[in-house]
C-alpha positions in Angstrom: 118.8 135.2 160.7 115.7 135.3 158.8 112.7 133.6 161.0 110.6 131.1 159.6 107.3 132.6 159.4 104.7 130.3 161.3 102.1 128.8 158.9 98.9 129.7 160.7 96.8 126.5 162.0 93.9 125.7 159.4 90.4 125.1 161.5 89.0 121.7 161.7 85.8 121.1 159.7 83.3 118.6 160.3 84.2 115.0 160.1 82.8 112.8 157.5 80.4 110.4 157.7 81.9 106.8 159.0 85.4 108.5 160.1 84.3 107.9 163.6 85.5 110.0 166.8 87.6 110.0 169.9 87.2 112.0 172.7 88.5 112.1 176.6 86.8 110.5 179.5 88.0 111.7 182.7 87.4 109.5 186.3 87.6 111.0 189.5 88.4 108.0 192.3 89.4 108.0 195.9 92.2 106.4 197.5 92.9 105.1 200.8 93.8 108.0 202.7 91.0 109.7 201.4 93.4 111.9 198.4 91.3 112.6 194.8 93.0 111.0 192.0 91.6 112.1 188.5 92.1 109.2 185.1 91.7 110.1 181.8 90.4 107.2 180.1 89.8 107.0 176.0 86.3 106.6 174.2 86.1 105.7 170.7 82.8 105.4 169.0 82.1 104.9 165.1 78.5 105.0 163.3 77.9 102.2 160.0 75.3 100.7 158.3 74.7 96.9 157.6 73.7 95.8 154.1 70.1 95.9 155.5 70.9 99.9 155.7 70.3 99.7 158.9 72.5 101.9 161.5 74.8 100.7 164.3 76.6 102.2 167.2 79.9 100.8 168.5 82.2 102.0 171.0 84.5 101.1 173.4 87.4 102.6 176.3 90.9 102.5 175.7 93.4 103.4 178.6 95.5 105.6 176.2 94.2 107.4 172.9 96.7 105.7 171.1 95.0 102.4 171.7 91.5 103.8 170.4 92.9 105.4 167.4 94.4 101.9 166.7 90.6 100.2 167.8 88.8 102.8 165.7 91.2 102.4 162.5 90.7 98.9 162.0 87.1 98.9 162.8 87.4 101.4 159.5 89.2 98.8 157.7 86.1 96.0 158.7 83.6 98.4 157.6 85.5 99.3 154.6 86.0 95.7 153.4 82.2 94.3 154.7 83.9 92.4 157.5 81.9 94.2 160.1 79.7 92.7 162.5 77.8 93.9 165.6 79.2 92.9 168.9 76.0 91.2 169.9 76.1 89.5 166.6 79.4 87.6 167.3 77.9 84.9 169.3 75.6 84.1 166.6 76.0 80.3 165.6 74.7 79.6 161.3 72.2 77.1 162.6 70.4 80.0 164.3 70.9 82.2 161.2 69.5 79.6 159.6 66.3 78.8 161.7 65.8 82.6 161.5 66.1 83.2 157.8 63.5 80.4 157.1 61.2 81.7 159.9 61.3 85.1 157.7 60.7 83.3 154.6 58.2 80.5 155.5 54.7 82.9 154.8 56.0 83.9 151.5 57.0 80.2 150.4 55.3 77.1 149.4 55.1 74.4 151.9 57.1 72.2 149.2 59.6 75.0 148.9 59.5 74.7 153.0 59.9 71.4 153.0 63.3 71.6 150.0 64.8 74.4 152.3 64.3 72.2 155.2 66.2 69.5 153.4 68.8 71.8 152.6 69.3 72.8 156.5 69.8 69.1 157.4 72.3 69.2 154.7 74.0 71.9 156.7 74.2 69.8 159.9 77.9 70.3 160.2 78.1 74.1 160.1 75.2 74.6 162.4 77.3 74.7 166.0 80.1 77.3 164.3 79.9 81.0 164.8 79.2 83.2 161.8 82.3 85.3 162.4 84.3 82.5 162.4 83.1 80.9 159.2 85.8 80.4 156.5 85.4 78.9 152.2 87.1 75.7 153.4 84.6 74.9 156.2 81.5 75.9 153.3 83.1 74.1 150.3 83.6 71.0 152.8 80.1 70.6 154.1 78.2 71.6 150.2 80.9 70.2 147.8 80.3 66.7 148.9 80.4 63.9 146.0 76.7 62.3 147.6 74.8 65.5 146.9 73.4 66.5 143.3 74.4 69.7 141.8 70.9 71.1 142.4 71.2 70.3 146.1 74.9 72.1 146.8 73.0 74.9 144.7 69.8 75.1 147.3 72.2 74.8 150.0 74.3 77.9 148.9 71.3 79.7 148.5 70.0 79.1 152.2 73.2 79.6 153.8 74.0 82.9 151.5 70.5 83.8 152.6 71.1 83.4 156.2 74.4 85.7 156.4 73.0 88.4 154.3 72.0 90.5 157.1 75.4 90.3 158.8 78.6 90.6 156.7 78.8 91.9 153.1 82.3 89.8 153.0 80.6 86.6 153.6 78.9 86.8 150.5 82.6 88.2 148.6 84.6 85.5 150.3 82.5 82.9 150.9 80.8 82.4 147.8 83.4 83.7 145.0 81.5 84.3 141.9 81.3 81.5 139.2 82.3 78.8 142.2 78.6 77.3 142.1 78.8 74.5 140.3 76.6 73.8 137.2 73.0 72.1 137.1 72.5 70.4 133.9 69.2 70.7 132.9 67.9 67.0 131.9 66.7 65.6 128.9 62.4 66.1 129.2 61.1 62.6 129.0 58.1 62.8 126.4 55.5 60.8 124.8 55.1 60.4 120.7 51.7 61.3 119.6 51.6 57.3 119.0 52.2 56.7 122.5 49.7 59.0 124.5 47.5 57.6 121.7 48.2 54.5 122.7 48.0 55.0 126.9 44.9 56.8 126.2 43.0 54.1 124.3 43.9 51.6 127.0 43.2 53.4 129.7 40.2 56.1 129.3 37.8 53.8 131.0 39.5 53.3 134.3 38.6 54.9 137.5 41.4 57.5 136.6 41.6 57.8 132.7 39.5 60.8 132.7 42.5 62.3 135.2 45.5 61.4 132.7 43.7 62.1 129.5 42.7 66.1 131.3 46.4 65.8 132.0 47.7 65.1 128.1 45.0 67.7 127.0 45.7 70.6 128.7 49.4 70.0 130.2 47.8 71.1 134.0 50.1 70.7 136.7 49.5 67.2 139.5 48.2 70.0 142.0 46.0 72.5 139.6 43.9 68.9 138.4 43.6 67.8 142.0 42.2 71.1 143.3 40.0 71.2 140.3 36.2 71.6 141.5 33.3 71.4 139.7 32.6 75.3 140.1 35.9 75.6 137.6 33.9 73.7 135.4 32.5 75.7 132.1 30.9 75.5 129.2 34.2 74.4 126.4 36.8 75.7 129.0 38.0 75.5 132.7 39.6 77.9 135.7 42.5 77.1 136.8 42.5 79.2 140.5 44.3 77.0 143.0 46.4 73.9 143.6 46.4 70.8 145.9 49.7 70.4 147.9 51.8 66.7 149.0 49.5 67.4 152.7 46.2 67.8 150.7 45.7 71.4 151.0 44.4 73.8 148.8 46.9 76.5 148.3 47.4 79.2 145.6 48.7 78.5 142.3 52.7 78.4 142.0 52.6 81.5 140.4 50.1 84.5 139.8 50.1 83.7 136.1 49.9 80.0 136.6 45.4 81.6 137.4 44.5 81.0 133.5 41.7 79.9 131.4 42.1 76.7 129.2 39.9 76.2 126.3 38.7 72.3 126.1 38.4 70.7 123.0 34.5 69.1 122.4 35.2 65.7 123.2 36.4 66.6 126.3 34.2 68.6 127.5 31.5 66.4 126.8 32.9 63.8 129.2 33.1 66.3 132.3 29.4 66.9 130.9 28.6 63.5 132.1 30.0 63.3 134.9 28.6 66.8 136.1 26.3 65.3 138.2 28.6 63.4 140.7 27.6 64.8 144.3 31.1 65.8 145.0 33.3 69.2 145.4 36.3 68.3 143.6 36.0 66.9 139.9 38.5 64.2 140.8 37.6 62.4 144.1 37.4 59.8 146.4 34.7 57.4 147.2 33.9 59.6 150.3 33.9 62.7 148.0 37.4 64.2 149.7 40.3 65.0 147.4 42.6 62.6 146.0 46.0 61.7 147.7 49.0 63.1 145.8 51.3 60.3 146.4 48.7 57.6 145.4 47.8 59.4 142.0 51.5 59.1 141.5 51.7 55.1 142.3 48.7 54.9 140.0 49.8 56.4 137.3 53.0 54.2 137.2 50.5 51.1 137.2 48.7 52.2 134.4 51.6 52.8 132.1 52.1 49.0 132.9 48.7 48.2 132.7 48.5 49.5 129.2 51.8 48.2 128.3 50.4 44.9 129.0 46.8 45.2 127.2 48.9 46.8 124.0 50.9 43.9 123.7 47.8 41.3 124.3 45.9 43.4 121.4 49.2 43.3 119.1 49.8 39.9 119.5 46.2 38.8 118.4 46.5 41.7 115.7 49.8 40.2 114.2 51.2 43.6 114.1 54.5 44.9 116.6 53.5 46.7 119.8 53.7 50.3 120.8 56.0 50.8 123.6 55.0 53.0 126.2 57.7 54.4 128.3 57.7 55.0 132.1 57.5 58.8 132.5 56.5 60.9 135.4 53.0 62.4 135.6 54.6 65.6 135.1 56.2 64.5 132.0 52.4 64.8 130.6 52.4 68.3 131.1 56.1 68.4 129.0 54.2 66.1 126.7 51.4 68.2 125.8 53.8 71.4 125.7 56.2 69.5 123.2 52.8 68.0 120.9 51.7 71.7 119.6 54.8 73.3 119.3 55.9 70.6 116.9 52.2 71.1 115.1 53.7 74.7 114.7 51.2 76.2 117.2 52.2 79.4 118.5 54.4 79.3 121.4 52.5 82.3 123.1 49.4 80.3 123.3 51.2 77.8 125.0 52.5 79.7 127.1 49.3 80.7 127.9 48.0 77.2 128.4 50.8 75.9 130.8 50.5 79.2 132.8 54.2 80.5 132.2 55.3 84.1 132.9 56.8 84.5 129.8 57.1 82.9 126.2 60.7 82.8 126.8 60.8 80.4 129.8 58.0 78.0 127.4 60.8 78.4 124.7 63.7 78.0 127.6 62.4 74.6 128.7 61.1 73.2 125.7 64.1 73.8 123.5 64.0 69.9 122.2 61.2 71.0 119.8 63.1 74.0 118.2 65.1 72.1 116.0 61.5 71.1 113.9 60.5 74.7 114.0 63.5 76.0 112.7 63.8 73.4 109.9 60.0 74.1 108.9 61.0 78.0 108.7 64.4 77.2 106.9 62.1 75.1 104.5 59.5 78.3 104.0 62.5 80.7 103.2 64.1 78.1 100.6 60.4 78.2 98.7 60.2 81.7 99.4 63.6 82.6 97.2 63.3 79.9 94.6 60.6 78.9 92.0 59.7 80.4 88.8 59.4 83.7 88.4 61.6 86.9 89.7 59.5 86.5 93.0 58.0 83.1 94.1 54.9 83.8 96.2 54.8 81.0 98.4 52.0 81.3 101.5 53.9 80.4 104.8 51.9 78.2 107.3 50.6 80.1 109.8 50.6 79.2 113.5 47.5 77.2 114.4 45.7 78.0 117.4 43.9 75.7 119.4 40.2 75.3 120.5 
């Protein structure tokens, strides 16, 4: 009978990263009669990295080698699927994770953004006492997808919860927030004034206490906080420098973005009005009787009152002149910025110039935001092309209108 050749045992190579290891741990203990016994335990350990690329070591001790192998195999599956959470993190609650995330974000966000995040955190109150390892997609949907919450607030709540859970386990991102599950936030139609409505409003409010503020908002497109933070040192001959903003607590903060620090050219009439007021012994251009900065909330209230007064004055004037009154719709103060941009785009001013005046990061943001003004521009473009390709002769020389730059 032929003897079968034994295959030589291949030497084991080095274990690959993340494979883990199992080794024996002998323990000697003494019995009551003085005899010593040795029992072997089995220790399994594995090293893995979390989403922040931080390395963690986890180990357990089991009575048998089979139990240690079973634990190690289960741990490898958790790591591969993103479910691995450190042992000391298993007791962390959703509320603790959200509070930690907000503290890390606080130095880098604006106070208004912090207020929005804090409001979203309050809507997540039902999840605060729950541990992160027990969180399920059903719990998330029940908390966020409520009919009394707007789509925008639901999106912010998802963002806060995702940010709070990001340091712990990848599976929390994939299973709790599947792709395409976020609610769609519909962009609201912008409320803007026509040139006739804007002129009527300015005519009836230009001599009021805050008439210059409304005029500058319409003629420069500046944000409320930028207008209220405007100081006399920012006013120059024919232009102003936007260097800061005033938040809801009347604190001077940086502009919304780096691109919001900008120069805005002024027309001659507005420059003359500012020149007449330059002798005021105040730091801010728009200030209280005591020289302090205006309250942003009070300015919003005054703007609504100004619209009401302008409509009443227009009605009286129209009645006396026996003509139809121009109705001035009630809009937000921020909509004066939208009106400024819309009027410029419809006047064929180059979008790049509009973007620079508004302090947008890119022209794309300007065109996406004010897409309602684009159809008019499209119609003009279609007419130009049609005129170029029609008319007498083999090639009609029609000069297309160039975008106008404003002073």
